A tleap script that builds the chain and sets N, CA, C and O, in Angstrom:
source leaprc.protein.ff14SB
mol = sequence {
  NMET TYR ASN GLU LEU LYS ASP THR LYS PHE
  GLU LYS PHE VAL ALA ASN PRO GLN LYS GLY
  SER MET HIE ASN TYR GLY ILE ALA VAL ASP
  ILE THR ILE VAL ASP HIE LYS GLY LYS GLN
  LEU ASP MET GLY TYR THR PRO PHE GLY LYS
  ASN LYS ALA GLN LEU TYR LEU GLN TYR ALA
  LYS TYR LYS MET GLY VAL PRO LEU THR LYS
  THR GLN LYS ALA ASN ARG GLN LEU LEU ALA
  ASP SER MET VAL SER ALA GLY PHE ILE ALA
  LEU SER TYR GLU TRP TRP HIE PHE ASN GLY
  LEU SER LYS LYS ALA THR ARG ALA LYS TYR
  ASN ILE ILE CGLU
}
set mol.1.N position { 6.607 5.987 -12.398 }
set mol.1.CA position { 6.043 6.195 -11.097 }
set mol.1.C position { 6.960 7.073 -10.242 }
set mol.1.O position { 6.480 7.899 -9.465 }
set mol.2.N position { 8.272 6.896 -10.382 }
set mol.2.CA position { 9.211 7.688 -9.594 }
set mol.2.C position { 8.994 9.175 -9.834 }
set mol.2.O position { 8.940 9.955 -8.883 }
set mol.3.N position { 8.869 9.571 -11.090 }
set mol.3.CA position { 8.693 10.990 -11.396 }
set mol.3.C position { 7.413 11.549 -10.791 }
set mol.3.O position { 7.368 12.714 -10.397 }
set mol.4.N position { 6.377 10.727 -10.715 }
set mol.4.CA position { 5.108 11.176 -10.140 }
set mol.4.C position { 5.221 11.407 -8.632 }
set mol.4.O position { 4.572 12.301 -8.089 }
set mol.5.N position { 6.034 10.612 -7.966 }
set mol.5.CA position { 6.149 10.711 -6.512 }
set mol.5.C position { 7.399 11.453 -6.049 }
set mol.5.O position { 7.584 11.670 -4.851 }
set mol.6.N position { 8.249 11.837 -6.979 }
set mol.6.CA position { 9.472 12.564 -6.648 }
set mol.6.C position { 9.121 13.841 -5.886 }
set mol.6.O position { 8.159 14.533 -6.220 }
set mol.7.N position { 9.901 14.139 -4.874 }
set mol.7.CA position { 9.731 15.326 -4.036 }
set mol.7.C position { 8.451 15.303 -3.203 }
set mol.7.O position { 7.979 16.351 -2.761 }
set mol.8.N position { 7.891 14.120 -2.987 }
set mol.8.CA position { 6.772 13.966 -2.056 }
set mol.8.C position { 7.243 13.066 -0.924 }
set mol.8.O position { 8.329 12.491 -0.991 }
set mol.9.N position { 6.431 12.947 0.106 }
set mol.9.CA position { 6.817 12.070 1.217 }
set mol.9.C position { 6.815 10.597 0.827 }
set mol.9.O position { 7.293 9.752 1.584 }
set mol.10.N position { 6.276 10.285 -0.357 }
set mol.10.CA position { 6.244 8.898 -0.827 }
set mol.10.C position { 7.432 8.544 -1.711 }
set mol.10.O position { 7.553 7.402 -2.156 }
set mol.11.N position { 8.295 9.491 -1.964 }
set mol.11.CA position { 9.444 9.237 -2.839 }
set mol.11.C position { 10.266 8.050 -2.346 }
set mol.11.O position { 10.805 7.293 -3.154 }
set mol.12.N position { 10.368 7.879 -1.031 }
set mol.12.CA position { 11.184 6.788 -0.494 }
set mol.12.C position { 10.618 5.402 -0.786 }
set mol.12.O position { 11.310 4.398 -0.616 }
set mol.13.N position { 9.358 5.345 -1.227 }
set mol.13.CA position { 8.750 4.056 -1.529 }
set mol.13.C position { 8.949 3.620 -2.973 }
set mol.13.O position { 8.570 2.507 -3.339 }
set mol.14.N position { 9.532 4.472 -3.790 }
set mol.14.CA position { 9.808 4.105 -5.183 }
set mol.14.C position { 11.275 4.389 -5.464 }
set mol.14.O position { 11.827 5.381 -4.987 }
set mol.15.N position { 11.891 3.532 -6.224 }
set mol.15.CA position { 13.316 3.669 -6.501 }
set mol.15.C position { 13.558 4.607 -7.670 }
set mol.15.O position { 12.804 4.629 -8.642 }
set mol.16.N position { 14.611 5.367 -7.552 }
set mol.16.CA position { 15.049 6.209 -8.655 }
set mol.16.C position { 15.635 5.279 -9.717 }
set mol.16.O position { 16.641 4.615 -9.464 }
set mol.17.N position { 15.023 5.222 -10.899 }
set mol.17.CA position { 15.498 4.282 -11.919 }
set mol.17.C position { 16.926 4.560 -12.374 }
set mol.17.O position { 17.584 3.671 -12.914 }
set mol.18.N position { 17.412 5.776 -12.163 }
set mol.18.CA position { 18.790 6.095 -12.546 }
set mol.18.C position { 19.790 5.396 -11.621 }
set mol.18.O position { 20.922 5.118 -12.018 }
set mol.19.N position { 19.367 5.116 -10.394 }
set mol.19.CA position { 20.239 4.425 -9.443 }
set mol.19.C position { 20.115 2.914 -9.566 }
set mol.19.O position { 21.036 2.183 -9.199 }
set mol.20.N position { 18.994 2.445 -10.075 }
set mol.20.CA position { 18.811 1.019 -10.298 }
set mol.20.C position { 18.364 0.238 -9.082 }
set mol.20.O position { 19.185 -0.167 -8.258 }
set mol.21.N position { 17.071 0.028 -8.969 }
set mol.21.CA position { 16.551 -0.827 -7.900 }
set mol.21.C position { 16.598 -2.277 -8.375 }
set mol.21.O position { 16.906 -2.545 -9.536 }
set mol.22.N position { 16.301 -3.183 -7.500 }
set mol.22.CA position { 16.251 -4.587 -7.898 }
set mol.22.C position { 15.130 -4.823 -8.911 }
set mol.22.O position { 15.201 -5.763 -9.702 }
set mol.23.N position { 14.097 -3.977 -8.891 }
set mol.23.CA position { 13.045 -4.066 -9.910 }
set mol.23.C position { 13.621 -3.767 -11.296 }
set mol.23.O position { 13.231 -4.392 -12.282 }
set mol.24.N position { 14.547 -2.812 -11.364 }
set mol.24.CA position { 15.151 -2.455 -12.645 }
set mol.24.C position { 16.032 -3.565 -13.204 }
set mol.24.O position { 16.379 -3.554 -14.385 }
set mol.25.N position { 16.385 -4.505 -12.369 }
set mol.25.CA position { 17.148 -5.669 -12.819 }
set mol.25.C position { 16.232 -6.860 -13.112 }
set mol.25.O position { 16.692 -7.903 -13.576 }
set mol.26.N position { 14.951 -6.700 -12.841 }
set mol.26.CA position { 14.004 -7.790 -13.056 }
set mol.26.C position { 14.118 -8.892 -12.014 }
set mol.26.O position { 13.722 -10.030 -12.265 }
set mol.27.N position { 14.654 -8.561 -10.853 }
set mol.27.CA position { 14.934 -9.573 -9.841 }
set mol.27.C position { 14.072 -9.413 -8.583 }
set mol.27.O position { 14.214 -10.183 -7.632 }
set mol.28.N position { 13.172 -8.406 -8.576 }
set mol.28.CA position { 12.339 -8.139 -7.398 }
set mol.28.C position { 10.863 -8.134 -7.760 }
set mol.28.O position { 10.473 -7.830 -8.887 }
set mol.29.N position { 10.057 -8.481 -6.765 }
set mol.29.CA position { 8.602 -8.416 -6.931 }
set mol.29.C position { 7.990 -7.711 -5.728 }
set mol.29.O position { 8.494 -7.813 -4.610 }
set mol.30.N position { 6.909 -7.003 -5.969 }
set mol.30.CA position { 6.050 -6.464 -4.916 }
set mol.30.C position { 4.771 -7.277 -4.994 }
set mol.30.O position { 4.137 -7.352 -6.046 }
set mol.31.N position { 4.399 -7.878 -3.890 }
set mol.31.CA position { 3.343 -8.890 -3.941 }
set mol.31.C position { 2.504 -8.866 -2.664 }
set mol.31.O position { 2.974 -8.459 -1.601 }
set mol.32.N position { 1.273 -9.305 -2.789 }
set mol.32.CA position { 0.408 -9.531 -1.640 }
set mol.32.C position { -0.336 -10.839 -1.873 }
set mol.32.O position { -0.089 -11.526 -2.864 }
set mol.33.N position { -1.229 -11.181 -0.981 }
set mol.33.CA position { -2.017 -12.405 -1.112 }
set mol.33.C position { -3.476 -12.023 -1.312 }
set mol.33.O position { -3.989 -11.114 -0.659 }
set mol.34.N position { -4.131 -12.724 -2.216 }
set mol.34.CA position { -5.569 -12.537 -2.416 }
set mol.34.C position { -6.281 -13.851 -2.114 }
set mol.34.O position { -5.695 -14.929 -2.216 }
set mol.35.N position { -7.551 -13.741 -1.742 }
set mol.35.CA position { -8.326 -14.951 -1.478 }
set mol.35.C position { -8.889 -15.516 -2.780 }
set mol.35.O position { -8.588 -15.007 -3.860 }
set mol.36.N position { -9.694 -16.550 -2.682 }
set mol.36.CA position { -10.228 -17.224 -3.869 }
set mol.36.C position { -11.159 -16.335 -4.693 }
set mol.36.O position { -11.469 -16.660 -5.839 }
set mol.37.N position { -11.606 -15.221 -4.120 }
set mol.37.CA position { -12.458 -14.279 -4.859 }
set mol.37.C position { -11.661 -13.087 -5.401 }
set mol.37.O position { -12.229 -12.173 -5.999 }
set mol.38.N position { -10.357 -13.107 -5.187 }
set mol.38.CA position { -9.505 -12.029 -5.669 }
set mol.38.C position { -9.403 -10.847 -4.721 }
set mol.38.O position { -8.846 -9.812 -5.087 }
set mol.39.N position { -9.929 -10.978 -3.512 }
set mol.39.CA position { -9.864 -9.899 -2.520 }
set mol.39.C position { -8.551 -9.999 -1.750 }
set mol.39.O position { -8.165 -11.075 -1.292 }
set mol.40.N position { -7.869 -8.857 -1.615 }
set mol.40.CA position { -6.605 -8.840 -0.889 }
set mol.40.C position { -6.821 -9.156 0.583 }
set mol.40.O position { -7.766 -8.670 1.205 }
set mol.41.N position { -5.928 -9.983 1.133 }
set mol.41.CA position { -5.949 -10.209 2.572 }
set mol.41.C position { -5.528 -8.920 3.268 }
set mol.41.O position { -4.757 -8.131 2.721 }
set mol.42.N position { -6.033 -8.718 4.457 }
set mol.42.CA position { -5.729 -7.508 5.220 }
set mol.42.C position { -4.302 -7.585 5.747 }
set mol.42.O position { -3.982 -8.418 6.595 }
set mol.43.N position { -3.453 -6.705 5.233 }
set mol.43.CA position { -2.054 -6.655 5.644 }
set mol.43.C position { -1.746 -5.384 6.439 }
set mol.43.O position { -0.588 -5.134 6.776 }
set mol.44.N position { -2.764 -4.584 6.741 }
set mol.44.CA position { -2.507 -3.291 7.358 }
set mol.44.C position { -2.121 -2.319 6.265 }
set mol.44.O position { -2.709 -2.329 5.184 }
set mol.45.N position { -1.136 -1.480 6.538 }
set mol.45.CA position { -0.682 -0.519 5.532 }
set mol.45.C position { -0.271 -1.260 4.265 }
set mol.45.O position { 0.540 -2.184 4.322 }
set mol.46.N position { -0.823 -0.862 3.129 }
set mol.46.CA position { -0.509 -1.520 1.858 }
set mol.46.C position { -0.421 -0.511 0.726 }
set mol.46.O position { -1.241 0.405 0.656 }
set mol.47.N position { 0.552 -0.656 -0.157 }
set mol.47.CA position { 0.682 0.261 -1.289 }
set mol.47.C position { -0.128 -0.164 -2.506 }
set mol.47.O position { -0.090 0.519 -3.530 }
set mol.48.N position { -0.854 -1.262 -2.425 }
set mol.48.CA position { -1.514 -1.815 -3.604 }
set mol.48.C position { -2.912 -1.248 -3.816 }
set mol.48.O position { -3.684 -1.096 -2.870 }
set mol.49.N position { -3.224 -0.937 -5.071 }
set mol.49.CA position { -4.573 -0.571 -5.462 }
set mol.49.C position { -5.107 0.675 -4.806 }
set mol.49.O position { -6.308 0.777 -4.559 }
set mol.50.N position { -4.244 1.622 -4.518 }
set mol.50.CA position { -4.673 2.832 -3.831 }
set mol.50.C position { -4.440 4.058 -4.708 }
set mol.50.O position { -3.485 4.115 -5.483 }
set mol.51.N position { -5.325 5.027 -4.570 }
set mol.51.CA position { -5.062 6.309 -5.217 }
set mol.51.C position { -4.226 7.149 -4.250 }
set mol.51.O position { -3.980 6.731 -3.119 }
set mol.52.N position { -3.793 8.324 -4.688 }
set mol.52.CA position { -2.900 9.130 -3.846 }
set mol.52.C position { -3.524 9.488 -2.503 }
set mol.52.O position { -2.845 9.442 -1.478 }
set mol.53.N position { -4.806 9.843 -2.494 }
set mol.53.CA position { -5.463 10.216 -1.238 }
set mol.53.C position { -5.467 9.045 -0.258 }
set mol.53.O position { -5.210 9.228 0.932 }
set mol.54.N position { -5.757 7.843 -0.755 }
set mol.54.CA position { -5.761 6.664 0.108 }
set mol.54.C position { -4.357 6.357 0.621 }
set mol.54.O position { -4.182 5.979 1.780 }
set mol.55.N position { -3.355 6.520 -0.250 }
set mol.55.CA position { -1.974 6.285 0.168 }
set mol.55.C position { -1.567 7.251 1.272 }
set mol.55.O position { -0.962 6.838 2.262 }
set mol.56.N position { -1.890 8.532 1.116 }
set mol.56.CA position { -1.544 9.529 2.134 }
set mol.56.C position { -2.197 9.191 3.471 }
set mol.56.O position { -1.551 9.279 4.516 }
set mol.57.N position { -3.470 8.807 3.446 }
set mol.57.CA position { -4.180 8.463 4.673 }
set mol.57.C position { -3.548 7.247 5.340 }
set mol.57.O position { -3.307 7.252 6.547 }
set mol.58.N position { -3.281 6.212 4.562 }
set mol.58.CA position { -2.661 5.013 5.130 }
set mol.58.C position { -1.268 5.316 5.654 }
set mol.58.O position { -0.877 4.823 6.712 }
set mol.59.N position { -0.516 6.129 4.912 }
set mol.59.CA position { 0.840 6.468 5.339 }
set mol.59.C position { 0.806 7.248 6.654 }
set mol.59.O position { 1.640 7.022 7.531 }
set mol.60.N position { -0.146 8.156 6.791 }
set mol.60.CA position { -0.272 8.934 8.026 }
set mol.60.C position { -0.537 8.008 9.212 }
set mol.60.O position { 0.063 8.171 10.275 }
set mol.61.N position { -1.424 7.046 9.034 }
set mol.61.CA position { -1.709 6.085 10.105 }
set mol.61.C position { -0.465 5.265 10.434 }
set mol.61.O position { -0.170 5.003 11.601 }
set mol.62.N position { 0.256 4.865 9.397 }
set mol.62.CA position { 1.484 4.092 9.563 }
set mol.62.C position { 2.504 4.891 10.379 }
set mol.62.O position { 3.117 4.361 11.305 }
set mol.63.N position { 2.680 6.169 10.029 }
set mol.63.CA position { 3.661 7.016 10.711 }
set mol.63.C position { 3.241 7.310 12.153 }
set mol.63.O position { 4.097 7.524 13.013 }
set mol.64.N position { 1.941 7.323 12.424 }
set mol.64.CA position { 1.457 7.568 13.783 }
set mol.64.C position { 1.600 6.324 14.648 }
set mol.64.O position { 1.339 6.370 15.851 }
set mol.65.N position { 2.004 5.235 14.058 }
set mol.65.CA position { 2.224 4.016 14.820 }
set mol.65.C position { 0.960 3.237 15.120 }
set mol.65.O position { 0.884 2.534 16.127 }
set mol.66.N position { -0.043 3.357 14.245 }
set mol.66.CA position { -1.254 2.564 14.429 }
set mol.66.C position { -0.848 1.092 14.387 }
set mol.66.O position { -0.312 0.631 13.380 }
set mol.67.N position { -1.094 0.354 15.461 }
set mol.67.CA position { -0.613 -1.029 15.521 }
set mol.67.C position { -1.352 -1.960 14.564 }
set mol.67.O position { -2.507 -1.735 14.203 }
set mol.68.N position { -0.649 -2.998 14.173 }
set mol.68.CA position { -1.256 -4.036 13.340 }
set mol.68.C position { -2.103 -4.954 14.214 }
set mol.68.O position { -1.795 -5.175 15.385 }
set mol.69.N position { -3.161 -5.477 13.634 }
set mol.69.CA position { -3.979 -6.466 14.336 }
set mol.69.C position { -3.279 -7.824 14.270 }
set mol.69.O position { -2.323 -7.996 13.514 }
set mol.70.N position { -3.750 -8.774 15.051 }
set mol.70.CA position { -3.197 -10.133 15.006 }
set mol.70.C position { -3.372 -10.736 13.615 }
set mol.70.O position { -2.487 -11.433 13.118 }
set mol.71.N position { -4.511 -10.466 12.993 }
set mol.71.CA position { -4.773 -10.988 11.643 }
set mol.71.C position { -3.802 -10.394 10.637 }
set mol.71.O position { -3.264 -11.116 9.797 }
set mol.72.N position { -3.570 -9.092 10.708 }
set mol.72.CA position { -2.637 -8.446 9.787 }
set mol.72.C position { -1.232 -9.005 9.962 }
set mol.72.O position { -0.540 -9.265 8.978 }
set mol.73.N position { -0.808 -9.192 11.200 }
set mol.73.CA position { 0.515 -9.770 11.462 }
set mol.73.C position { 0.603 -11.191 10.911 }
set mol.73.O position { 1.601 -11.567 10.296 }
set mol.74.N position { -0.443 -11.971 11.134 }
set mol.74.CA position { -0.454 -13.357 10.646 }
set mol.74.C position { -0.434 -13.404 9.121 }
set mol.74.O position { 0.247 -14.248 8.538 }
set mol.75.N position { -1.168 -12.512 8.475 }
set mol.75.CA position { -1.184 -12.474 7.009 }
set mol.75.C position { 0.181 -12.090 6.452 }
set mol.75.O position { 0.635 -12.668 5.465 }
set mol.76.N position { 0.831 -11.124 7.077 }
set mol.76.CA position { 2.177 -10.733 6.640 }
set mol.76.C position { 3.156 -11.888 6.831 }
set mol.76.O position { 4.014 -12.133 5.983 }
set mol.77.N position { 3.018 -12.590 7.945 }
set mol.77.CA position { 3.913 -13.719 8.208 }
set mol.77.C position { 3.690 -14.839 7.207 }
set mol.77.O position { 4.648 -15.468 6.757 }
set mol.78.N position { 2.437 -15.094 6.854 }
set mol.78.CA position { 2.116 -16.113 5.851 }
set mol.78.C position { 2.794 -15.789 4.524 }
set mol.78.O position { 3.383 -16.665 3.890 }
set mol.79.N position { 2.709 -14.540 4.111 }
set mol.79.CA position { 3.350 -14.128 2.860 }
set mol.79.C position { 4.866 -14.292 2.950 }
set mol.79.O position { 5.487 -14.865 2.054 }
set mol.80.N position { 5.457 -13.789 4.028 }
set mol.80.CA position { 6.913 -13.884 4.186 }
set mol.80.C position { 7.373 -15.339 4.208 }
set mol.80.O position { 8.341 -15.692 3.536 }
set mol.81.N position { 6.692 -16.175 4.968 }
set mol.81.CA position { 7.069 -17.589 5.046 }
set mol.81.C position { 6.975 -18.261 3.679 }
set mol.81.O position { 7.847 -19.044 3.303 }
set mol.82.N position { 5.920 -17.951 2.946 }
set mol.82.CA position { 5.731 -18.547 1.616 }
set mol.82.C position { 6.836 -18.125 0.660 }
set mol.82.O position { 7.398 -18.956 -0.054 }
set mol.83.N position { 7.144 -16.847 0.646 }
set mol.83.CA position { 8.149 -16.337 -0.288 }
set mol.83.C position { 9.560 -16.798 0.086 }
set mol.83.O position { 10.339 -17.182 -0.786 }
set mol.84.N position { 9.885 -16.762 1.365 }
set mol.84.CA position { 11.214 -17.201 1.804 }
set mol.84.C position { 11.392 -18.694 1.539 }
set mol.84.O position { 12.475 -19.123 1.140 }
set mol.85.N position { 10.351 -19.486 1.753 }
set mol.85.CA position { 10.467 -20.927 1.485 }
set mol.85.C position { 10.648 -21.208 -0.006 }
set mol.85.O position { 11.142 -22.269 -0.386 }
set mol.86.N position { 10.246 -20.255 -0.849 }
set mol.86.CA position { 10.438 -20.392 -2.297 }
set mol.86.C position { 11.781 -19.814 -2.745 }
set mol.86.O position { 12.083 -19.801 -3.938 }
set mol.87.N position { 12.589 -19.334 -1.788 }
set mol.87.CA position { 13.928 -18.870 -2.119 }
set mol.87.C position { 14.090 -17.371 -2.259 }
set mol.87.O position { 15.165 -16.905 -2.635 }
set mol.88.N position { 13.055 -16.604 -1.967 }
set mol.88.CA position { 13.151 -15.148 -2.071 }
set mol.88.C position { 13.716 -14.556 -0.783 }
set mol.88.O position { 13.676 -15.183 0.276 }
set mol.89.N position { 14.236 -13.348 -0.893 }
set mol.89.CA position { 14.790 -12.620 0.243 }
set mol.89.C position { 13.796 -11.526 0.622 }
set mol.89.O position { 13.433 -10.694 -0.209 }
set mol.90.N position { 13.361 -11.532 1.875 }
set mol.90.CA position { 12.394 -10.540 2.357 }
set mol.90.C position { 13.119 -9.276 2.806 }
set mol.90.O position { 14.246 -9.334 3.297 }
set mol.91.N position { 12.459 -8.137 2.633 }
set mol.91.CA position { 12.961 -6.879 3.177 }
set mol.91.C position { 12.230 -6.604 4.487 }
set mol.91.O position { 11.006 -6.721 4.550 }
set mol.92.N position { 12.959 -6.244 5.518 }
set mol.92.CA position { 12.338 -6.021 6.826 }
set mol.92.C position { 11.460 -4.775 6.853 }
set mol.92.O position { 10.534 -4.696 7.660 }
set mol.93.N position { 11.731 -3.806 5.993 }
set mol.93.CA position { 11.002 -2.533 6.030 }
set mol.93.C position { 9.903 -2.417 4.974 }
set mol.93.O position { 9.206 -1.403 4.941 }
set mol.94.N position { 9.726 -3.414 4.117 }
set mol.94.CA position { 8.628 -3.446 3.142 }
set mol.94.C position { 8.092 -4.872 3.096 }
set mol.94.O position { 8.684 -5.735 2.447 }
set mol.95.N position { 6.986 -5.123 3.774 }
set mol.95.CA position { 6.463 -6.486 3.853 }
set mol.95.C position { 6.107 -7.048 2.487 }
set mol.95.O position { 6.048 -8.268 2.327 }
set mol.96.N position { 5.870 -6.206 1.510 }
set mol.96.CA position { 5.402 -6.616 0.183 }
set mol.96.C position { 6.529 -6.875 -0.812 }
set mol.96.O position { 6.263 -7.373 -1.906 }
set mol.97.N position { 7.768 -6.558 -0.476 }
set mol.97.CA position { 8.885 -6.593 -1.431 }
set mol.97.C position { 9.782 -7.800 -1.164 }
set mol.97.O position { 10.183 -8.060 -0.030 }
set mol.98.N position { 10.087 -8.534 -2.247 }
set mol.98.CA position { 10.969 -9.698 -2.156 }
set mol.98.C position { 11.939 -9.693 -3.323 }
set mol.98.O position { 11.562 -9.397 -4.457 }
set mol.99.N position { 13.199 -10.024 -3.036 }
set mol.99.CA position { 14.237 -10.104 -4.063 }
set mol.99.C position { 14.574 -11.564 -4.340 }
set mol.99.O position { 14.533 -12.413 -3.450 }
set mol.100.N position { 14.910 -11.830 -5.602 }
set mol.100.CA position { 15.320 -13.172 -5.987 }
set mol.100.C position { 16.771 -13.462 -5.658 }
set mol.100.O position { 17.152 -14.619 -5.480 }
set mol.101.N position { 17.580 -12.421 -5.575 }
set mol.101.CA position { 19.005 -12.525 -5.236 }
set mol.101.C position { 19.395 -11.321 -4.391 }
set mol.101.O position { 18.633 -10.361 -4.286 }
set mol.102.N position { 20.563 -11.368 -3.797 }
set mol.102.CA position { 21.074 -10.203 -3.074 }
set mol.102.C position { 21.460 -9.117 -4.078 }
set mol.102.O position { 21.644 -9.395 -5.262 }
set mol.103.N position { 21.580 -7.883 -3.599 }
set mol.103.CA position { 22.001 -6.785 -4.482 }
set mol.103.C position { 23.371 -7.079 -5.086 }
set mol.103.O position { 23.591 -6.879 -6.281 }
set mol.104.N position { 24.280 -7.552 -4.251 }
set mol.104.CA position { 25.640 -7.819 -4.721 }
set mol.104.C position { 25.638 -8.867 -5.829 }
set mol.104.O position { 26.264 -8.669 -6.871 }
set mol.105.N position { 24.944 -9.974 -5.614 }
set mol.105.CA position { 24.891 -11.041 -6.621 }
set mol.105.C position { 24.188 -10.570 -7.890 }
set mol.105.O position { 24.608 -10.901 -8.998 }
set mol.106.N position { 23.129 -9.803 -7.725 }
set mol.106.CA position { 22.382 -9.300 -8.879 }
set mol.106.C position { 23.250 -8.403 -9.741 }
set mol.106.O position { 23.318 -8.579 -10.958 }
set mol.107.N position { 23.910 -7.449 -9.117 }
set mol.107.CA position { 24.722 -6.485 -9.875 }
set mol.107.C position { 25.937 -7.150 -10.511 }
set mol.107.O position { 26.423 -6.689 -11.544 }
set mol.108.N position { 26.431 -8.228 -9.908 }
set mol.108.CA position { 27.566 -8.951 -10.483 }
set mol.108.C position { 27.146 -9.803 -11.680 }
set mol.108.O position { 27.940 -10.029 -12.593 }
set mol.109.N position { 25.908 -10.272 -11.676 }
set mol.109.CA position { 25.465 -11.233 -12.679 }
set mol.109.C position { 24.652 -10.626 -13.820 }
set mol.109.O position { 24.697 -11.131 -14.941 }
set mol.110.N position { 23.911 -9.550 -13.551 }
set mol.110.CA position { 22.966 -9.021 -14.537 }
set mol.110.C position { 23.197 -7.549 -14.841 }
set mol.110.O position { 23.785 -6.810 -14.052 }
set mol.111.N position { 22.714 -7.152 -16.007 }
set mol.111.CA position { 22.702 -5.739 -16.384 }
set mol.111.C position { 21.334 -5.155 -16.067 }
set mol.111.O position { 20.330 -5.867 -16.060 }
set mol.112.N position { 21.304 -3.874 -15.809 }
set mol.112.CA position { 20.044 -3.197 -15.524 }
set mol.112.C position { 19.160 -3.194 -16.774 }
set mol.112.O position { 19.660 -3.081 -17.893 }
set mol.113.N position { 17.863 -3.317 -16.579 }
set mol.113.CA position { 16.907 -3.278 -17.686 }
set mol.113.C position { 16.517 -1.829 -17.906 }
set mol.113.O position { 16.032 -1.165 -16.990 }
set mol.114.N position { 16.724 -1.347 -19.091 }
set mol.114.CA position { 16.416 0.065 -19.393 }
set mol.114.C position { 14.942 0.279 -19.585 }
set mol.114.O position { 14.509 1.402 -19.845 }
savepdb mol mol.pdb
quit
């Protein structure tokens, strides 16, 4: 995925595997919540299940500062509360990303997955 988005405005949303993200250590997840019918809850800007055109449109709205609705904020908070209560570490700049350990602890304990 990195090579596909390299040198685009979306490059910052994917980690360079040569540098090693927490995903490359098997210690991170990107996650959202779905309802009982498998439909994603509305989280506002989301990287899931989108083609490039949809991602660009959502990213443009995000960069223009389109505010989140109360429902979107509540859904994001529900996800964060659930994951943090299960011991994951939330990232403030990616509502969908959670780490199982800190970067320091991960790099000290595990090898990168090739």
